DRENKOLTI-270124 format. One record per residue: residue number from 1; residue in three letters; x, y, z of N, C-alpha, C, O, CB in turn. Coordinates in nm, 3 decimals. Glycine has a CB too. Example, Ala and Ser with C-alpha at 12.3 -4.5 7.8 and 13.67 -1.06 7.14 Angstrom:
residues 2
ATOM num residuo      nX      nY      nZ     caX     caY     caZ      cX      cY      cZ      oX      oY      oZ     cbX     cbY     cbZ
ATOM   1     ala   1.319  -0.569   0.780   1.230  -0.450   0.780   1.320  -0.330   0.780   1.424  -0.332   0.846   1.131  -0.447   0.905
ATOM   2     ser   1.285  -0.225   0.708   1.367  -0.106   0.714   1.290   0.003   0.787   1.341   0.114   0.804   1.408  -0.060   0.572
This chain:
residues 80
ATOM num residuo      nX      nY      nZ     caX     caY     caZ      cX      cY      cZ      oX      oY      oZ     cbX     cbY     cbZ
ATOM   1     met   0.803   1.026  -0.812   0.894   0.932  -0.752   0.843   0.793  -0.779   0.723   0.772  -0.792   0.909   0.957  -0.602
ATOM   2     gln   0.934   0.698  -0.786   0.903   0.558  -0.810   0.901   0.484  -0.676   0.999   0.490  -0.602   1.005   0.495  -0.909
ATOM   3     leu   0.794   0.414  -0.646   0.783   0.338  -0.522   0.766   0.189  -0.553   0.696   0.150  -0.646   0.665   0.390  -0.437
ATOM   4     lys   0.832   0.108  -0.473   0.817  -0.036  -0.480   0.736  -0.078  -0.361   0.777  -0.056  -0.247   0.954  -0.109  -0.485
ATOM   5     ile   0.620  -0.140  -0.386   0.525  -0.177  -0.281   0.526  -0.329  -0.265   0.508  -0.403  -0.362   0.381  -0.125  -0.315
ATOM   6     leu   0.546  -0.375  -0.145   0.538  -0.519  -0.115   0.397  -0.550  -0.072   0.335  -0.473   0.001   0.640  -0.561  -0.003
ATOM   7     ser   0.344  -0.664  -0.117   0.207  -0.700  -0.080   0.203  -0.840  -0.027   0.280  -0.927  -0.068   0.111  -0.686  -0.199
ATOM   8     phe   0.110  -0.863   0.067   0.097  -0.990   0.136  -0.048  -1.034   0.137  -0.139  -0.952   0.121   0.152  -0.980   0.279
ATOM   9     gly  -0.070  -1.166   0.156  -0.205  -1.219   0.169  -0.293  -1.184   0.052  -0.252  -1.193  -0.063  -0.267  -1.171   0.295
ATOM  10     ile  -0.414  -1.143   0.081  -0.510  -1.109  -0.021  -0.466  -0.988  -0.105  -0.502  -0.977  -0.222  -0.644  -1.082   0.042
ATOM  11     ala  -0.387  -0.898  -0.045  -0.337  -0.784  -0.120  -0.249  -0.829  -0.236  -0.250  -0.769  -0.344  -0.259  -0.689  -0.028
ATOM  12     lys  -0.172  -0.935  -0.212  -0.088  -0.989  -0.319  -0.173  -1.044  -0.433  -0.137  -1.029  -0.550   0.004  -1.100  -0.265
ATOM  13     glu  -0.285  -1.108  -0.399  -0.375  -1.159  -0.503  -0.439  -1.042  -0.582  -0.454  -1.049  -0.704  -0.486  -1.249  -0.439
ATOM  14     ile  -0.477  -0.937  -0.512  -0.542  -0.823  -0.576  -0.450  -0.754  -0.675  -0.492  -0.723  -0.786  -0.589  -0.724  -0.471
ATOM  15     val  -0.327  -0.731  -0.636  -0.234  -0.659  -0.726  -0.165  -0.751  -0.826  -0.100  -0.703  -0.919  -0.129  -0.588  -0.645
ATOM  16     gly  -0.180  -0.883  -0.809  -0.124  -0.975  -0.907   0.018  -1.019  -0.881   0.084  -1.068  -0.973  -0.131  -0.915  -1.039
ATOM  17     gly   0.069  -1.003  -0.761   0.204  -1.049  -0.730   0.253  -0.986  -0.603   0.184  -0.904  -0.543   0.299  -1.017  -0.844
ATOM  18     pro   0.374  -1.027  -0.560   0.426  -0.982  -0.430   0.485  -0.841  -0.434   0.507  -0.781  -0.329   0.531  -1.077  -0.381
ATOM  19     val   0.512  -0.788  -0.553   0.573  -0.655  -0.564   0.499  -0.575  -0.671   0.466  -0.626  -0.778   0.725  -0.664  -0.598
ATOM  20     leu   0.474  -0.447  -0.638   0.405  -0.358  -0.731   0.485  -0.229  -0.739   0.522  -0.173  -0.636   0.257  -0.331  -0.686
ATOM  21     asp   0.511  -0.182  -0.859   0.580  -0.054  -0.877   0.476   0.053  -0.909   0.391   0.035  -0.997   0.688  -0.063  -0.991
ATOM  22     ile   0.482   0.164  -0.838   0.388   0.275  -0.857   0.464   0.404  -0.867   0.561   0.424  -0.794   0.285   0.283  -0.741
ATOM  23     glu   0.424   0.492  -0.956   0.482   0.625  -0.968   0.386   0.725  -0.905   0.268   0.728  -0.938   0.510   0.660  -1.118
ATOM  24     leu   0.440   0.807  -0.812   0.362   0.911  -0.747   0.444   1.040  -0.751   0.566   1.037  -0.769   0.324   0.872  -0.600
ATOM  25     ala   0.375   1.151  -0.734   0.444   1.281  -0.730   0.536   1.287  -0.609   0.514   1.220  -0.508   0.340   1.398  -0.725
ATOM  26     ala   0.639   1.368  -0.620   0.728   1.389  -0.504   0.645   1.439  -0.386   0.548   1.512  -0.406   0.842   1.490  -0.537
ATOM  27     glu   0.683   1.402  -0.267   0.616   1.441  -0.143   0.471   1.391  -0.137   0.386   1.458  -0.078   0.619   1.592  -0.126
ATOM  28     ala   0.443   1.278  -0.197   0.311   1.216  -0.186   0.297   1.156  -0.047   0.395   1.125   0.020   0.290   1.107  -0.297
ATOM  29     thr   0.173   1.141  -0.005   0.144   1.086   0.128   0.089   0.944   0.116   0.054   0.897   0.007   0.044   1.177   0.204
ATOM  30     val   0.082   0.878   0.229   0.022   0.744   0.235  -0.123   0.751   0.189  -0.171   0.660   0.122   0.032   0.685   0.379
ATOM  31     gly  -0.195   0.859   0.225  -0.332   0.875   0.180  -0.342   0.882   0.030  -0.434   0.824  -0.028  -0.392   0.998   0.241
ATOM  32     glu  -0.249   0.951  -0.035  -0.251   0.959  -0.182  -0.217   0.821  -0.242  -0.272   0.784  -0.346  -0.149   1.068  -0.232
ATOM  33     leu  -0.128   0.747  -0.180  -0.099   0.611  -0.226  -0.225   0.524  -0.214  -0.257   0.449  -0.306   0.019   0.549  -0.143
ATOM  34     lys  -0.296   0.533  -0.101  -0.419   0.455  -0.088  -0.521   0.490  -0.195  -0.586   0.402  -0.251  -0.479   0.476   0.050
ATOM  35     ser  -0.536   0.621  -0.223  -0.629   0.662  -0.328  -0.592   0.605  -0.464  -0.678   0.559  -0.539  -0.634   0.814  -0.338
ATOM  36     arg  -0.464   0.607  -0.493  -0.415   0.550  -0.620  -0.444   0.401  -0.627  -0.491   0.350  -0.728  -0.264   0.575  -0.638
ATOM  37     leu  -0.415   0.331  -0.517  -0.440   0.187  -0.513  -0.588   0.153  -0.530  -0.622   0.060  -0.603  -0.388   0.129  -0.383
ATOM  38     leu  -0.676   0.228  -0.464  -0.821   0.204  -0.477  -0.870   0.234  -0.618  -0.960   0.165  -0.667  -0.899   0.289  -0.375
ATOM  39     ala  -0.814   0.336  -0.684  -0.855   0.365  -0.820  -0.808   0.256  -0.918  -0.880   0.219  -1.011  -0.800   0.502  -0.863
ATOM  40     arg  -0.689   0.206  -0.894  -0.632   0.105  -0.986  -0.681  -0.037  -0.956  -0.696  -0.119  -1.047  -0.479   0.108  -0.977
ATOM  41     phe  -0.707  -0.064  -0.828  -0.751  -0.197  -0.784  -0.876  -0.184  -0.698  -0.867  -0.188  -0.575  -0.638  -0.269  -0.706
ATOM  42     pro  -0.993  -0.169  -0.758  -1.117  -0.147  -0.681  -1.149  -0.263  -0.584  -1.228  -0.245  -0.492  -1.235  -0.128  -0.778
ATOM  43     asp  -1.090  -0.380  -0.603  -1.114  -0.491  -0.510  -1.070  -0.460  -0.370  -1.117  -0.524  -0.276  -1.043  -0.614  -0.558
ATOM  44     phe  -0.981  -0.363  -0.352  -0.939  -0.323  -0.215  -1.055  -0.268  -0.136  -1.053  -0.275  -0.013  -0.826  -0.219  -0.220
ATOM  45     met  -1.157  -0.213  -0.203  -1.272  -0.156  -0.131  -1.350  -0.263  -0.057  -1.421  -0.232   0.039  -1.364  -0.082  -0.228
ATOM  46     ala  -1.339  -0.387  -0.098  -1.412  -0.496  -0.032  -1.347  -0.541   0.098  -1.408  -0.614   0.176  -1.422  -0.614  -0.126
ATOM  47     leu  -1.222  -0.499   0.122  -1.154  -0.536   0.245  -1.202  -0.456   0.364  -1.237  -0.339   0.350  -1.006  -0.519   0.229
ATOM  48     ser  -1.203  -0.518   0.481  -1.247  -0.444   0.601  -1.142  -0.342   0.645  -1.175  -0.245   0.714  -1.276  -0.542   0.717
ATOM  49     ser  -1.017  -0.363   0.606  -0.912  -0.265   0.635  -0.793  -0.293   0.543  -0.780  -0.401   0.486  -0.869  -0.272   0.786
ATOM  50     leu  -0.710  -0.193   0.531  -0.584  -0.208   0.456  -0.486  -0.113   0.523  -0.497   0.009   0.510  -0.602  -0.176   0.299
ATOM  51     ala  -0.390  -0.168   0.592  -0.284  -0.087   0.655  -0.166  -0.079   0.562  -0.141  -0.168   0.481  -0.241  -0.146   0.793
ATOM  52     ile  -0.092   0.031   0.576   0.032   0.048   0.503   0.145   0.072   0.602   0.137   0.159   0.688   0.022   0.164   0.402
ATOM  53     ala   0.250  -0.007   0.587   0.369   0.009   0.672   0.479   0.070   0.589   0.500   0.035   0.473   0.414  -0.127   0.732
ATOM  54     val   0.550   0.163   0.652   0.663   0.231   0.585   0.786   0.204   0.672   0.792   0.245   0.788   0.637   0.389   0.565
ATOM  55     asp   0.884   0.136   0.615   1.005   0.102   0.688   0.975   0.031   0.819   1.040   0.057   0.921   1.087   0.226   0.714
ATOM  56     gly   0.875  -0.060   0.817   0.843  -0.142   0.932   0.752  -0.078   1.035   0.729  -0.136   1.142   0.966  -0.183   0.996
ATOM  57     thr   0.700   0.041   1.005   0.611   0.111   1.101   0.480   0.139   1.032   0.477   0.186   0.918   0.675   0.245   1.152
ATOM  58     tyr   0.369   0.109   1.103   0.236   0.139   1.046   0.229   0.291   1.025   0.265   0.369   1.114   0.119   0.088   1.142
ATOM  59     ala   0.182   0.334   0.906   0.183   0.474   0.871   0.039   0.527   0.857  -0.048   0.461   0.799   0.262   0.495   0.740
ATOM  60     glu   0.016   0.647   0.910  -0.110   0.719   0.895  -0.115   0.785   0.756  -0.014   0.795   0.687  -0.127   0.826   1.009
ATOM  61     asp  -0.235   0.831   0.719  -0.255   0.887   0.585  -0.169   1.009   0.556  -0.138   1.034   0.440  -0.399   0.924   0.567
ATOM  62     asp  -0.130   1.087   0.658  -0.053   1.208   0.635   0.098   1.184   0.629   0.175   1.279   0.613  -0.084   1.307   0.743
ATOM  63     trp   0.142   1.059   0.641   0.286   1.024   0.637   0.340   1.056   0.499   0.284   1.011   0.399   0.311   0.872   0.672
ATOM  64     leu   0.447   1.133   0.491   0.512   1.163   0.364   0.600   1.048   0.319   0.681   0.996   0.396   0.594   1.291   0.374
ATOM  65     leu   0.584   1.010   0.194   0.660   0.900   0.138   0.785   0.954   0.071   0.788   1.067   0.023   0.575   0.819   0.038
ATOM  66     gln   0.888   0.870   0.068   1.012   0.904  -0.002   1.057   0.784  -0.083   1.037   0.669  -0.044   1.122   0.949   0.098
ATOM  67     glu   1.118   0.814  -0.196   1.172   0.705  -0.278   1.274   0.626  -0.200   1.355   0.682  -0.126   1.234   0.760  -0.407
ATOM  68     gly   1.272   0.493  -0.217   1.367   0.406  -0.148   1.317   0.351  -0.017   1.383   0.266   0.042   1.492   0.480  -0.124
ATOM  69     gln   1.200   0.396   0.031   1.147   0.341   0.153   1.087   0.203   0.125   1.043   0.174   0.014   1.042   0.435   0.215
ATOM  70     glu   1.085   0.118   0.229   1.017  -0.011   0.218   0.871   0.010   0.251   0.839   0.046   0.364   1.080  -0.118   0.312
ATOM  71     ile   0.783  -0.011   0.157   0.640   0.013   0.175   0.569  -0.120   0.160   0.591  -0.192   0.063   0.585   0.118   0.072
ATOM  72     ala   0.484  -0.153   0.255   0.415  -0.283   0.252   0.265  -0.263   0.274   0.222  -0.181   0.355   0.472  -0.379   0.361
ATOM  73     leu   0.187  -0.341   0.196   0.041  -0.343   0.212   0.010  -0.456   0.309   0.048  -0.571   0.288  -0.033  -0.364   0.073
ATOM  74     ile  -0.061  -0.421   0.416  -0.095  -0.517   0.518  -0.248  -0.535   0.518  -0.320  -0.450   0.570  -0.043  -0.470   0.659
ATOM  75     pro  -0.298  -0.645   0.461  -0.442  -0.667   0.459  -0.492  -0.712   0.594  -0.412  -0.742   0.682  -0.479  -0.768   0.353
ATOM  76     pro  -0.625  -0.719   0.613  -0.677  -0.769   0.741  -0.631  -0.912   0.761  -0.616  -0.988   0.666  -0.832  -0.761   0.746
ATOM  77     val  -0.609  -0.948   0.888  -0.564  -1.081   0.924  -0.671  -1.148   1.008  -0.726  -1.088   1.101  -0.428  -1.075   0.999
ATOM  78     ser  -0.700  -1.270   0.975  -0.796  -1.344   1.060  -0.719  -1.451   1.136  -0.614  -1.498   1.093  -0.912  -1.409   0.976
ATOM  79     gly  -0.774  -1.487   1.246  -0.709  -1.591   1.326  -0.814  -1.657   1.415  -0.931  -1.620   1.416  -0.592  -1.531   1.412
ATOM  80     gly  -0.767  -1.753   1.487  -0.864  -1.818   1.574  -0.798  -1.903   1.677  -0.867  -1.965   1.758  -0.958  -1.899   1.494
């Protein structure tokens, strides 16, 4: 399946833009997506965290992905 991934903050810098297209097997999980991202973009390993939201909801690693969902990379946020 073809997934369109939205990225923000440092994640956008790591992947080289605000949108990334990734191909994964049907019935792939968020965990498999994370593994693919880490293999393709090792700079993600330097982040203290990387959350993935699916259709506006933070998703755990066992969440099944489907084509057409809105998927977003949410890097750590600092504030003060």
